[in-house]
All heavy atoms as TSV, in Angstrom:
chain	resi	resn	atom	element	x	y	z
A	1	MET	N	N	46.479	18.520	96.040
A	1	MET	CA	C	45.647	19.648	95.688
A	1	MET	C	C	46.482	20.762	95.081
A	1	MET	O	O	46.079	21.376	94.124
A	1	MET	CB	C	44.916	20.175	96.927
A	1	MET	CG	C	43.854	19.238	97.415
A	1	MET	SD	S	42.628	19.002	96.144
A	1	MET	CE	C	41.177	19.379	97.020
A	2	HIS	N	N	47.616	21.017	95.691
A	2	HIS	CA	C	48.485	22.094	95.212
A	2	HIS	C	C	48.859	21.846	93.749
A	2	HIS	O	O	48.824	22.756	92.929
A	2	HIS	CB	C	49.731	22.170	96.083
A	2	HIS	CG	C	50.522	23.411	95.897
A	2	HIS	ND1	N	51.429	23.559	94.877
A	2	HIS	CD2	C	50.545	24.571	96.590
A	2	HIS	CE1	C	51.988	24.750	94.954
A	2	HIS	NE2	N	51.462	25.384	95.990
A	3	GLY	N	N	49.185	20.595	93.416
A	3	GLY	CA	C	49.575	20.247	92.060
A	3	GLY	C	C	48.448	20.386	91.052
A	3	GLY	O	O	48.686	20.546	89.864
A	4	GLN	N	N	47.198	20.311	91.499
A	4	GLN	CA	C	46.060	20.425	90.598
A	4	GLN	C	C	45.697	21.872	90.301
A	4	GLN	O	O	44.834	22.138	89.477
A	4	GLN	CB	C	44.844	19.707	91.178
A	4	GLN	CG	C	45.011	18.214	91.218
A	4	GLN	CD	C	43.782	17.530	91.780
A	4	GLN	OE1	O	42.800	18.163	92.123
A	4	GLN	NE2	N	43.840	16.214	91.866
A	5	MET	N	N	46.337	22.810	90.951
A	5	MET	CA	C	46.011	24.226	90.763
A	5	MET	C	C	46.916	24.853	89.712
A	5	MET	O	O	47.485	25.912	89.901
A	5	MET	CB	C	46.102	24.963	92.099
A	5	MET	CG	C	45.097	24.449	93.112
A	5	MET	SD	S	45.185	25.285	94.694
A	5	MET	CE	C	44.357	26.822	94.304
A	6	LYS	N	N	47.055	24.165	88.583
A	6	LYS	CA	C	47.900	24.659	87.503
A	6	LYS	C	C	47.350	25.988	86.979
A	6	LYS	O	O	46.155	26.201	86.945
A	6	LYS	CB	C	47.965	23.641	86.383
A	6	LYS	CG	C	48.677	22.364	86.798
A	6	LYS	CD	C	48.715	21.376	85.666
A	6	LYS	CE	C	49.367	20.075	85.943
A	6	LYS	NZ	N	49.837	19.728	87.204
A	7	GLY	N	N	48.236	26.867	86.600
A	7	GLY	CA	C	47.829	28.149	86.059
A	7	GLY	C	C	47.554	29.192	87.125
A	7	GLY	O	O	47.206	30.323	86.818
A	8	VAL	N	N	47.712	28.822	88.375
A	8	VAL	CA	C	47.529	29.766	89.479
A	8	VAL	C	C	48.920	30.193	89.927
A	8	VAL	O	O	49.729	29.350	90.308
A	8	VAL	CB	C	46.756	29.116	90.650
A	8	VAL	CG1	C	46.665	30.073	91.828
A	8	VAL	CG2	C	45.385	28.683	90.193
A	9	GLY	N	N	49.206	31.481	89.846
A	9	GLY	CA	C	50.538	31.969	90.179
A	9	GLY	C	C	51.012	31.572	91.568
A	9	GLY	O	O	52.107	31.096	91.749
A	10	ASP	N	N	50.162	31.732	92.559
A	10	ASP	CA	C	50.522	31.402	93.932
A	10	ASP	C	C	49.332	30.699	94.572
A	10	ASP	O	O	48.489	31.345	95.197
A	10	ASP	CB	C	50.885	32.671	94.704
A	10	ASP	CG	C	51.267	32.393	96.147
A	10	ASP	OD1	O	51.572	31.232	96.484
A	10	ASP	OD2	O	51.250	33.354	96.935
A	11	PRO	N	N	49.239	29.342	94.435
A	11	PRO	CA	C	48.084	28.628	94.984
A	11	PRO	C	C	47.851	28.906	96.462
A	11	PRO	O	O	46.720	28.967	96.912
A	11	PRO	CB	C	48.430	27.160	94.746
A	11	PRO	CG	C	49.364	27.168	93.595
A	11	PRO	CD	C	50.167	28.449	93.754
A	12	ALA	N	N	48.913	29.087	97.237
A	12	ALA	CA	C	48.760	29.312	98.675
A	12	ALA	C	C	48.012	30.610	98.975
A	12	ALA	O	O	47.431	30.760	100.042
A	12	ALA	CB	C	50.118	29.313	99.358
A	13	SER	N	N	47.984	31.550	98.032
A	13	SER	CA	C	47.257	32.791	98.252
A	13	SER	C	C	45.748	32.580	98.114
A	13	SER	O	O	44.968	33.403	98.579
A	13	SER	CB	C	47.715	33.875	97.274
A	13	SER	OG	O	47.293	33.567	95.956
A	14	ARG	N	N	45.331	31.479	97.472
A	14	ARG	CA	C	43.905	31.195	97.271
A	14	ARG	C	C	43.417	30.042	98.126
A	14	ARG	O	O	42.226	29.854	98.278
A	14	ARG	CB	C	43.655	30.868	95.801
A	14	ARG	CG	C	43.920	32.068	94.910
A	14	ARG	CD	C	43.672	31.776	93.465
A	14	ARG	NE	N	42.320	31.262	93.254
A	14	ARG	CZ	C	41.955	30.664	92.146
A	14	ARG	NH1	N	42.799	30.494	91.166
A	14	ARG	NH2	N	40.729	30.229	91.999
A	15	TRP	N	N	44.322	29.244	98.652
A	15	TRP	CA	C	43.963	28.042	99.397
A	15	TRP	C	C	44.980	27.890	100.514
A	15	TRP	O	O	46.173	27.790	100.256
A	15	TRP	CB	C	44.021	26.848	98.457
A	15	TRP	CG	C	43.555	25.563	99.044
A	15	TRP	CD1	C	44.176	24.824	100.001
A	15	TRP	CD2	C	42.380	24.833	98.704
A	15	TRP	NE1	N	43.476	23.698	100.282
A	15	TRP	CE2	C	42.363	23.679	99.504
A	15	TRP	CE3	C	41.346	25.055	97.809
A	15	TRP	CZ2	C	41.348	22.737	99.423
A	15	TRP	CZ3	C	40.345	24.112	97.733
A	15	TRP	CH2	C	40.348	22.972	98.529
A	16	PRO	N	N	44.560	27.845	101.764
A	16	PRO	CA	C	45.539	27.721	102.854
A	16	PRO	C	C	46.052	26.283	102.984
A	16	PRO	O	O	45.304	25.385	103.344
A	16	PRO	CB	C	44.747	28.148	104.095
A	16	PRO	CG	C	43.323	27.866	103.744
A	16	PRO	CD	C	43.209	28.041	102.251
A	17	PHE	N	N	47.300	26.072	102.660
A	17	PHE	CA	C	47.916	24.756	102.784
A	17	PHE	C	C	48.593	24.671	104.136
A	17	PHE	O	O	49.303	25.586	104.552
A	17	PHE	CB	C	48.951	24.537	101.672
A	17	PHE	CG	C	48.332	24.413	100.315
A	17	PHE	CD1	C	48.170	25.527	99.517
A	17	PHE	CD2	C	47.883	23.184	99.857
A	17	PHE	CE1	C	47.586	25.425	98.269
A	17	PHE	CE2	C	47.293	23.078	98.604
A	17	PHE	CZ	C	47.146	24.208	97.809
A	18	LEU	N	N	48.346	23.574	104.838
A	18	LEU	CA	C	48.906	23.388	106.166
A	18	LEU	C	C	50.158	22.527	106.076
A	18	LEU	O	O	50.133	21.447	105.492
A	18	LEU	CB	C	47.868	22.710	107.060
A	18	LEU	CG	C	48.267	22.482	108.503
A	18	LEU	CD1	C	48.493	23.824	109.208
A	18	LEU	CD2	C	47.189	21.685	109.206
A	19	ILE	N	N	51.227	23.016	106.630
A	19	ILE	CA	C	52.457	22.240	106.691
A	19	ILE	C	C	52.950	22.252	108.131
A	19	ILE	O	O	52.568	23.111	108.924
A	19	ILE	CB	C	53.547	22.797	105.746
A	19	ILE	CG1	C	53.862	24.252	106.080
A	19	ILE	CG2	C	53.099	22.667	104.299
A	19	ILE	CD1	C	55.026	24.808	105.319
A	20	GLY	N	N	53.791	21.299	108.489
A	20	GLY	CA	C	54.303	21.257	109.841
A	20	GLY	C	C	55.268	20.112	110.028
A	20	GLY	O	O	55.530	19.339	109.109
A	21	ASP	N	N	55.777	19.990	111.237
A	21	ASP	CA	C	56.703	18.900	111.532
A	21	ASP	C	C	55.914	17.608	111.794
A	21	ASP	O	O	54.681	17.615	111.894
A	21	ASP	CB	C	57.613	19.257	112.705
A	21	ASP	CG	C	56.850	19.520	113.995
A	21	ASP	OD1	O	55.756	18.935	114.204
A	21	ASP	OD2	O	57.339	20.313	114.805
A	22	GLU	N	N	56.635	16.510	111.912
A	22	GLU	CA	C	55.997	15.193	112.054
A	22	GLU	C	C	55.080	15.126	113.281
A	22	GLU	O	O	53.970	14.594	113.210
A	22	GLU	CB	C	57.079	14.115	112.142
A	22	GLU	CG	C	56.532	12.710	112.179
A	22	GLU	CD	C	57.627	11.660	112.162
A	22	GLU	OE1	O	58.796	11.996	111.907
A	22	GLU	OE2	O	57.295	10.492	112.416
A	23	LYS	N	N	55.499	15.691	114.384
A	23	LYS	CA	C	54.706	15.650	115.616
A	23	LYS	C	C	53.394	16.427	115.444
A	23	LYS	O	O	52.323	15.949	115.822
A	23	LYS	CB	C	55.506	16.226	116.772
A	23	LYS	CG	C	54.804	16.140	118.098
A	23	LYS	CD	C	55.685	16.664	119.219
A	23	LYS	CE	C	54.943	16.628	120.544
A	23	LYS	NZ	N	55.748	17.188	121.626
A	24	SER	N	N	53.469	17.612	114.844
A	24	SER	CA	C	52.269	18.433	114.633
A	24	SER	C	C	51.307	17.783	113.658
A	24	SER	O	O	50.091	17.783	113.867
A	24	SER	CB	C	52.662	19.816	114.114
A	24	SER	OG	O	53.445	20.496	115.052
A	25	ILE	N	N	51.844	17.218	112.579
A	25	ILE	CA	C	51.008	16.545	111.589
A	25	ILE	C	C	50.319	15.337	112.217
A	25	ILE	O	O	49.124	15.112	112.018
A	25	ILE	CB	C	51.838	16.137	110.356
A	25	ILE	CG1	C	52.271	17.390	109.599
A	25	ILE	CG2	C	51.045	15.188	109.450
A	25	ILE	CD1	C	53.304	17.139	108.525
A	26	GLY	N	N	51.047	14.587	113.026
A	26	GLY	CA	C	50.458	13.429	113.710
A	26	GLY	C	C	49.337	13.828	114.646
A	26	GLY	O	O	48.288	13.174	114.695
A	27	ALA	N	N	49.526	14.914	115.394
A	27	ALA	CA	C	48.490	15.382	116.323
A	27	ALA	C	C	47.241	15.823	115.565
A	27	ALA	O	O	46.112	15.502	115.963
A	27	ALA	CB	C	49.029	16.528	117.177
A	28	LEU	N	N	47.431	16.540	114.469
A	28	LEU	CA	C	46.288	17.015	113.684
A	28	LEU	C	C	45.531	15.862	113.041
A	28	LEU	O	O	44.308	15.781	113.133
A	28	LEU	CB	C	46.731	18.009	112.612
A	28	LEU	CG	C	45.632	18.458	111.658
A	28	LEU	CD1	C	44.568	19.252	112.398
A	28	LEU	CD2	C	46.193	19.238	110.510
A	29	THR	N	N	46.248	14.961	112.387
A	29	THR	CA	C	45.573	13.855	111.703
A	29	THR	C	C	44.829	12.976	112.700
A	29	THR	O	O	43.724	12.515	112.416
A	29	THR	CB	C	46.556	13.015	110.866
A	29	THR	OG1	O	47.614	12.538	111.699
A	29	THR	CG2	C	47.122	13.823	109.718
A	30	GLN	N	N	45.381	12.782	113.871
A	30	GLN	CA	C	44.691	11.999	114.901
A	30	GLN	C	C	43.439	12.734	115.375
A	30	GLN	O	O	42.381	12.139	115.540
A	30	GLN	CB	C	45.618	11.722	116.073
A	30	GLN	CG	C	44.983	10.834	117.114
A	30	GLN	CD	C	45.936	10.479	118.237
A	30	GLN	OE1	O	47.043	10.988	118.328
A	30	GLN	NE2	N	45.503	9.590	119.102
A	31	ALA	N	N	43.537	14.038	115.564
A	31	ALA	CA	C	42.404	14.827	116.052
A	31	ALA	C	C	41.218	14.808	115.090
A	31	ALA	O	O	40.069	14.814	115.528
A	31	ALA	CB	C	42.839	16.266	116.314
A	32	VAL	N	N	41.473	14.782	113.786
A	32	VAL	CA	C	40.372	14.807	112.809
A	32	VAL	C	C	40.008	13.410	112.304
A	32	VAL	O	O	39.119	13.266	111.472
A	32	VAL	CB	C	40.665	15.745	111.604
A	32	VAL	CG1	C	40.867	17.164	112.070
A	32	VAL	CG2	C	41.830	15.247	110.779
A	33	GLY	N	N	40.694	12.381	112.793
A	33	GLY	CA	C	40.363	11.015	112.402
A	33	GLY	C	C	40.924	10.582	111.065
A	33	GLY	O	O	40.437	9.636	110.465
A	34	PHE	N	N	41.969	11.244	110.593
A	34	PHE	CA	C	42.589	10.895	109.313
A	34	PHE	C	C	43.642	9.824	109.559
A	34	PHE	O	O	44.516	9.986	110.408
A	34	PHE	CB	C	43.241	12.132	108.691
A	34	PHE	CG	C	43.843	11.891	107.341
A	34	PHE	CD1	C	43.052	11.826	106.214
A	34	PHE	CD2	C	45.217	11.727	107.206
A	34	PHE	CE1	C	43.618	11.608	104.961
A	34	PHE	CE2	C	45.785	11.514	105.963
A	34	PHE	CZ	C	44.983	11.453	104.846
A	35	ARG	N	N	43.551	8.730	108.853
A	35	ARG	CA	C	44.485	7.614	109.033
A	35	ARG	C	C	45.373	7.449	107.812
A	35	ARG	O	O	44.913	7.596	106.685
A	35	ARG	CB	C	43.725	6.310	109.271
A	35	ARG	CG	C	42.762	6.358	110.434
A	35	ARG	CD	C	43.526	6.387	111.758
A	35	ARG	NE	N	42.602	6.332	112.873
A	35	ARG	CZ	C	42.325	7.370	113.653
A	35	ARG	NH1	N	42.868	8.540	113.422
A	35	ARG	NH2	N	41.502	7.251	114.658
A	36	TYR	N	N	46.628	7.135	108.050
A	36	TYR	CA	C	47.585	6.878	106.975
A	36	TYR	C	C	48.645	5.931	107.493
A	36	TYR	O	O	48.788	5.737	108.703
A	36	TYR	CB	C	48.230	8.176	106.483
A	36	TYR	CG	C	49.012	8.913	107.545
A	36	TYR	CD1	C	50.380	8.710	107.699
A	36	TYR	CD2	C	48.389	9.799	108.416
A	36	TYR	CE1	C	51.104	9.373	108.678
A	36	TYR	CE2	C	49.090	10.467	109.393
A	36	TYR	CZ	C	50.454	10.247	109.522
A	36	TYR	OH	O	51.161	10.903	110.492
A	37	ARG	N	N	49.377	5.312	106.575
A	37	ARG	CA	C	50.490	4.454	106.979
A	37	ARG	C	C	51.573	4.517	105.922
A	37	ARG	O	O	51.300	4.752	104.749
A	37	ARG	CB	C	50.044	3.026	107.230
A	37	ARG	CG	C	49.523	2.308	106.034
A	37	ARG	CD	C	48.976	0.947	106.439
A	37	ARG	NE	N	48.168	0.432	105.373
A	37	ARG	CZ	C	48.498	-0.639	104.649
A	37	ARG	NH1	N	49.587	-1.316	104.911
A	37	ARG	NH2	N	47.718	-1.028	103.677
A	38	LYS	N	N	52.780	4.305	106.374
A	38	LYS	CA	C	53.920	4.343	105.466
A	38	LYS	C	C	54.050	2.992	104.768
A	38	LYS	O	O	53.999	1.946	105.409
A	38	LYS	CB	C	55.197	4.671	106.236
A	38	LYS	CG	C	56.348	4.979	105.326
A	38	LYS	CD	C	57.451	5.698	106.039
A	38	LYS	CE	C	58.492	6.100	105.010
A	38	LYS	NZ	N	59.519	6.924	105.561
A	39	VAL	N	N	54.189	3.034	103.456
A	39	VAL	CA	C	54.376	1.844	102.640
A	39	VAL	C	C	55.605	2.101	101.792
A	39	VAL	O	O	55.551	2.868	100.826
A	39	VAL	CB	C	53.140	1.556	101.749
A	39	VAL	CG1	C	53.375	0.333	100.883
A	39	VAL	CG2	C	51.891	1.398	102.593
A	40	GLY	N	N	56.720	1.511	102.165
A	40	GLY	CA	C	57.985	1.806	101.483
A	40	GLY	C	C	58.363	3.252	101.734
A	40	GLY	O	O	58.388	3.708	102.874
A	41	ALA	N	N	58.609	3.992	100.673
A	41	ALA	CA	C	58.979	5.410	100.794
A	41	ALA	C	C	57.759	6.322	100.668
A	41	ALA	O	O	57.883	7.535	100.741
A	41	ALA	CB	C	60.006	5.767	99.727
A	42	GLU	N	N	56.576	5.743	100.474
A	42	GLU	CA	C	55.341	6.508	100.251
A	42	GLU	C	C	54.404	6.375	101.450
A	42	GLU	O	O	54.638	5.574	102.342
A	42	GLU	CB	C	54.629	5.985	98.995
A	42	GLU	CG	C	55.463	6.012	97.739
A	42	GLU	CD	C	55.688	7.412	97.220
A	42	GLU	OE1	O	54.774	8.240	97.375
A	42	GLU	OE2	O	56.759	7.669	96.676
A	43	PHE	N	N	53.327	7.144	101.423
A	43	PHE	CA	C	52.285	7.045	102.442
A	43	PHE	C	C	50.980	6.650	101.770
A	43	PHE	O	O	50.592	7.233	100.756
A	43	PHE	CB	C	52.099	8.374	103.182
A	43	PHE	CG	C	53.234	8.684	104.108
A	43	PHE	CD1	C	54.317	9.415	103.674
A	43	PHE	CD2	C	53.218	8.215	105.414
A	43	PHE	CE1	C	55.374	9.689	104.524
A	43	PHE	CE2	C	54.270	8.478	106.271
A	43	PHE	CZ	C	55.349	9.221	105.834
A	44	ALA	N	N	50.296	5.662	102.338
A	44	ALA	CA	C	48.990	5.231	101.847
A	44	ALA	C	C	47.923	5.922	102.690
A	44	ALA	O	O	47.993	5.901	103.921
A	44	ALA	CB	C	48.859	3.716	101.958
A	45	HIS	N	N	46.963	6.542	102.011
A	45	HIS	CA	C	45.897	7.254	102.715
A	45	HIS	C	C	44.738	7.503	101.765
A	45	HIS	O	O	44.901	7.492	100.551
A	45	HIS	CB	C	46.411	8.586	103.275
A	45	HIS	CG	C	46.956	9.508	102.243
A	45	HIS	ND1	N	46.153	10.300	101.447
A	45	HIS	CD2	C	48.222	9.758	101.846
A	45	HIS	CE1	C	46.912	11.003	100.627
A	45	HIS	NE2	N	48.170	10.689	100.844
A	46	PRO	N	N	43.548	7.734	102.316
A	46	PRO	CA	C	42.416	8.055	101.448
A	46	PRO	C	C	42.584	9.447	100.864
A	46	PRO	O	O	43.286	10.291	101.422
A	46	PRO	CB	C	41.210	7.996	102.394
A	46	PRO	CG	C	41.775	8.244	103.743
A	46	PRO	CD	C	43.177	7.693	103.721
A	47	ASP	N	N	41.945	9.671	99.746
A	47	ASP	CA	C	41.940	10.980	99.106
A	47	ASP	C	C	40.784	11.757	99.722
A	47	ASP	O	O	39.636	11.590	99.343
A	47	ASP	CB	C	41.742	10.801	97.603
A	47	ASP	CG	C	41.846	12.098	96.835
A	47	ASP	OD1	O	42.160	13.132	97.448
A	47	ASP	OD2	O	41.608	12.072	95.623
A	48	VAL	N	N	41.084	12.583	100.729
A	48	VAL	CA	C	40.032	13.269	101.465
A	48	VAL	C	C	40.484	14.670	101.860
A	48	VAL	O	O	41.657	14.890	102.150
A	48	VAL	CB	C	39.612	12.473	102.725
A	48	VAL	CG1	C	40.769	12.299	103.686
A	48	VAL	CG2	C	38.428	13.106	103.427
A	49	SER	N	N	39.553	15.587	101.801
A	49	SER	CA	C	39.772	16.932	102.338
A	49	SER	C	C	38.897	17.048	103.574
A	49	SER	O	O	37.727	16.665	103.561
A	49	SER	CB	C	39.361	18.010	101.332
A	49	SER	OG	O	40.192	17.965	100.199
A	50	VAL	N	N	39.479	17.564	104.652
A	50	VAL	CA	C	38.739	17.747	105.894
A	50	VAL	C	C	38.403	19.228	106.009
A	50	VAL	O	O	39.297	20.070	105.995
A	50	VAL	CB	C	39.565	17.279	107.112
A	50	VAL	CG1	C	38.771	17.461	108.395
A	50	VAL	CG2	C	40.009	15.834	106.939
A	51	VAL	N	N	37.130	19.529	106.084
A	51	VAL	CA	C	36.674	20.913	106.174
A	51	VAL	C	C	36.430	21.236	107.643
A	51	VAL	O	O	35.701	20.516	108.335
A	51	VAL	CB	C	35.371	21.125	105.367
A	51	VAL	CG1	C	34.911	22.567	105.461
A	51	VAL	CG2	C	35.575	20.709	103.916
A	52	LEU	N	N	37.068	22.311	108.108
A	52	LEU	CA	C	36.933	22.715	109.502
A	52	LEU	C	C	36.123	23.998	109.611
A	52	LEU	O	O	36.167	24.849	108.725
A	52	LEU	CB	C	38.309	22.952	110.128
A	52	LEU	CG	C	39.282	21.782	110.090
A	52	LEU	CD1	C	40.628	22.187	110.648
A	52	LEU	CD2	C	38.721	20.594	110.847
A	53	THR	N	N	35.404	24.143	110.714
A	53	THR	CA	C	34.685	25.383	110.993
A	53	THR	C	C	35.697	26.408	111.510
A	53	THR	O	O	36.821	26.045	111.879
A	53	THR	CB	C	33.601	25.155	112.062
A	53	THR	OG1	O	34.241	24.762	113.276
A	53	THR	CG2	C	32.587	24.107	111.614
A	54	PRO	N	N	35.339	27.680	111.549
A	54	PRO	CA	C	36.277	28.695	112.068
A	54	PRO	C	C	36.766	28.415	113.482
A	54	PRO	O	O	37.881	28.790	113.841
A	54	PRO	CB	C	35.457	29.991	112.012
A	54	PRO	CG	C	34.505	29.769	110.879
A	54	PRO	CD	C	34.130	28.307	110.987
A	55	ASP	N	N	35.964	27.687	114.265
A	55	ASP	CA	C	36.413	27.381	115.628
A	55	ASP	C	C	37.135	26.037	115.726
A	55	ASP	O	O	37.437	25.559	116.814
A	55	ASP	CB	C	35.255	27.451	116.622
A	55	ASP	CG	C	34.164	26.423	116.352
A	55	ASP	OD1	O	34.130	25.858	115.244
A	55	ASP	OD2	O	33.349	26.196	117.262
A	56	GLY	N	N	37.448	25.423	114.570
A	56	GLY	CA	C	38.292	24.235	114.540
A	56	GLY	C	C	37.579	22.903	114.622
A	56	GLY	O	O	38.229	21.869	114.729
A	57	ARG	N	N	36.267	22.874	114.551
A	57	ARG	CA	C	35.542	21.604	114.558
A	57	ARG	C	C	35.435	21.066	113.135
A	57	ARG	O	O	35.371	21.829	112.182
A	57	ARG	CB	C	34.137	21.781	115.142
A	57	ARG	CG	C	34.156	22.075	116.638
A	57	ARG	CD	C	32.764	22.244	117.223
A	57	ARG	NE	N	32.169	23.470	116.678
A	57	ARG	CZ	C	30.974	23.521	116.102
A	57	ARG	NH1	N	30.227	22.452	115.992
A	57	ARG	NH2	N	30.508	24.662	115.631
A	58	VAL	N	N	35.398	19.719	113.006
A	58	VAL	CA	C	35.244	19.106	111.691
A	58	VAL	C	C	33.821	19.354	111.213
A	58	VAL	O	O	32.851	19.032	111.897
A	58	VAL	CB	C	35.537	17.594	111.736
A	58	VAL	CG1	C	35.209	16.936	110.404
A	58	VAL	CG2	C	36.993	17.346	112.109
A	59	SER	N	N	33.705	19.947	110.040
A	59	SER	CA	C	32.402	20.217	109.439
A	59	SER	C	C	31.993	19.064	108.530
A	59	SER	O	O	30.856	18.627	108.553
A	59	SER	CB	C	32.464	21.509	108.629
A	59	SER	OG	O	31.296	21.700	107.885
A	60	ARG	N	N	32.941	18.590	107.723
A	60	ARG	CA	C	32.657	17.465	106.829
A	60	ARG	C	C	33.947	16.903	106.257
A	60	ARG	O	O	34.981	17.538	106.294
A	60	ARG	CB	C	31.699	17.835	105.718
A	60	ARG	CG	C	32.246	18.832	104.727
A	60	ARG	CD	C	31.229	19.245	103.691
A	60	ARG	NE	N	30.099	19.844	104.363
A	60	ARG	CZ	C	28.857	19.833	103.901
A	60	ARG	NH1	N	28.585	19.296	102.754
A	60	ARG	NH2	N	27.891	20.388	104.562
A	61	TYR	N	N	33.821	15.697	105.715
A	61	TYR	CA	C	34.909	15.039	105.012
A	61	TYR	C	C	34.495	14.953	103.550
A	61	TYR	O	O	33.394	14.487	103.241
A	61	TYR	CB	C	35.140	13.621	105.558
A	61	TYR	CG	C	35.523	13.578	107.017
A	61	TYR	CD1	C	34.563	13.479	108.015
A	61	TYR	CD2	C	36.855	13.638	107.395
A	61	TYR	CE1	C	34.912	13.437	109.351
A	61	TYR	CE2	C	37.221	13.598	108.731
A	61	TYR	CZ	C	36.245	13.492	109.702
A	61	TYR	OH	O	36.599	13.460	111.028
A	62	LEU	N	N	35.348	15.401	102.655
A	62	LEU	CA	C	35.078	15.343	101.220
A	62	LEU	C	C	36.022	14.312	100.610
A	62	LEU	O	O	37.224	14.553	100.491
A	62	LEU	CB	C	35.289	16.716	100.575
A	62	LEU	CG	C	34.450	17.851	101.155
A	62	LEU	CD1	C	34.879	19.180	100.555
A	62	LEU	CD2	C	32.977	17.595	100.911
A	63	TYR	N	N	35.482	13.161	100.248
A	63	TYR	CA	C	36.296	12.073	99.727
A	63	TYR	C	C	36.413	12.142	98.220
A	63	TYR	O	O	35.454	12.461	97.531
A	63	TYR	CB	C	35.708	10.723	100.132
A	63	TYR	CG	C	35.899	10.422	101.588
A	63	TYR	CD1	C	34.921	10.757	102.510
A	63	TYR	CD2	C	37.070	9.853	102.041
A	63	TYR	CE1	C	35.109	10.506	103.870
A	63	TYR	CE2	C	37.272	9.596	103.380
A	63	TYR	CZ	C	36.281	9.931	104.289
A	63	TYR	OH	O	36.474	9.686	105.614
A	64	GLY	N	N	37.611	11.859	97.719
A	64	GLY	CA	C	37.881	11.843	96.290
A	64	GLY	C	C	38.242	13.218	95.773
A	64	GLY	O	O	38.004	14.223	96.419
A	65	SER	N	N	38.870	13.228	94.640
A	65	SER	CA	C	39.177	14.508	93.987
A	65	SER	C	C	38.804	14.365	92.532
A	65	SER	O	O	39.382	13.593	91.801
A	65	SER	CB	C	40.662	14.883	94.129
A	65	SER	OG	O	41.461	13.939	93.491
A	66	ARG	N	N	37.803	15.075	92.165
A	66	ARG	CA	C	37.325	15.010	90.784
A	66	ARG	C	C	37.346	16.416	90.241
A	66	ARG	O	O	36.772	17.329	90.818
A	66	ARG	CB	C	35.919	14.437	90.755
A	66	ARG	CG	C	35.470	14.090	89.367
A	66	ARG	CD	C	34.149	13.426	89.401
A	66	ARG	NE	N	33.120	14.467	89.498
A	66	ARG	CZ	C	31.854	14.235	89.718
A	66	ARG	NH1	N	31.434	13.017	89.924
A	66	ARG	NH2	N	30.990	15.221	89.766
A	67	ARG	N	N	38.018	16.577	89.155
A	67	ARG	CA	C	38.070	17.886	88.517
A	67	ARG	C	C	36.775	18.109	87.767
A	67	ARG	O	O	36.291	17.247	87.058
A	67	ARG	CB	C	39.254	17.968	87.569
A	67	ARG	CG	C	40.566	17.807	88.304
A	67	ARG	CD	C	41.685	17.848	87.335
A	67	ARG	NE	N	42.249	19.173	87.471
A	67	ARG	CZ	C	43.199	19.651	86.704
A	67	ARG	NH1	N	43.654	18.936	85.719
A	67	ARG	NH2	N	43.689	20.839	86.896
A	68	THR	N	N	36.227	19.258	87.945
A	68	THR	CA	C	35.020	19.615	87.203
A	68	THR	C	C	35.340	20.800	86.324
A	68	THR	O	O	36.167	21.650	86.651
A	68	THR	CB	C	33.851	19.961	88.148
A	68	THR	OG1	O	34.252	21.050	88.980
A	68	THR	CG2	C	33.469	18.775	88.991
A	69	ARG	N	N	34.677	20.867	85.212
A	69	ARG	CA	C	34.896	21.965	84.271
A	69	ARG	C	C	33.813	23.004	84.480
A	69	ARG	O	O	32.632	22.689	84.482
A	69	ARG	CB	C	34.858	21.442	82.845
A	69	ARG	CG	C	35.020	22.558	81.826
A	69	ARG	CD	C	34.952	22.018	80.447
A	69	ARG	NE	N	36.238	21.381	80.176
A	69	ARG	CZ	C	36.543	20.846	79.029
A	69	ARG	NH1	N	35.667	20.816	78.053
A	69	ARG	NH2	N	37.706	20.313	78.832
A	70	ARG	N	N	34.234	24.227	84.659
A	70	ARG	CA	C	33.267	25.318	84.766
A	70	ARG	C	C	33.021	25.901	83.394
A	70	ARG	O	O	33.933	26.073	82.609
A	70	ARG	CB	C	33.807	26.415	85.686
A	70	ARG	CG	C	33.890	25.954	87.106
A	70	ARG	CD	C	34.305	27.096	87.967
A	70	ARG	NE	N	34.376	26.633	89.347
A	70	ARG	CZ	C	34.462	27.423	90.365
A	70	ARG	NH1	N	34.512	28.724	90.184
A	70	ARG	NH2	N	34.530	26.942	91.575
A	71	THR	N	N	31.774	26.223	83.120
A	71	THR	CA	C	31.446	26.796	81.820
A	71	THR	C	C	31.003	28.230	81.975
A	71	THR	O	O	30.714	28.716	83.011
A	71	THR	CB	C	30.328	25.988	81.127
A	71	THR	OG1	O	29.205	25.948	81.995
A	71	THR	CG2	C	30.823	24.606	80.797
């Protein structure tokens, strides 16, 4: 997602990106039901954004990333 925000001076100021250590990432992905596995030096996983409510519950899963043009 960060890479798709070309032309934005500081993407993190418009979109909160979550980063963390391996243990924290594992706990979060397990809690929201996101599955991935290591394949060689890469990770295989679905293209999905998990939307959370302000109190931390999963609101929805948005699968795929399709760029749309605004007019």
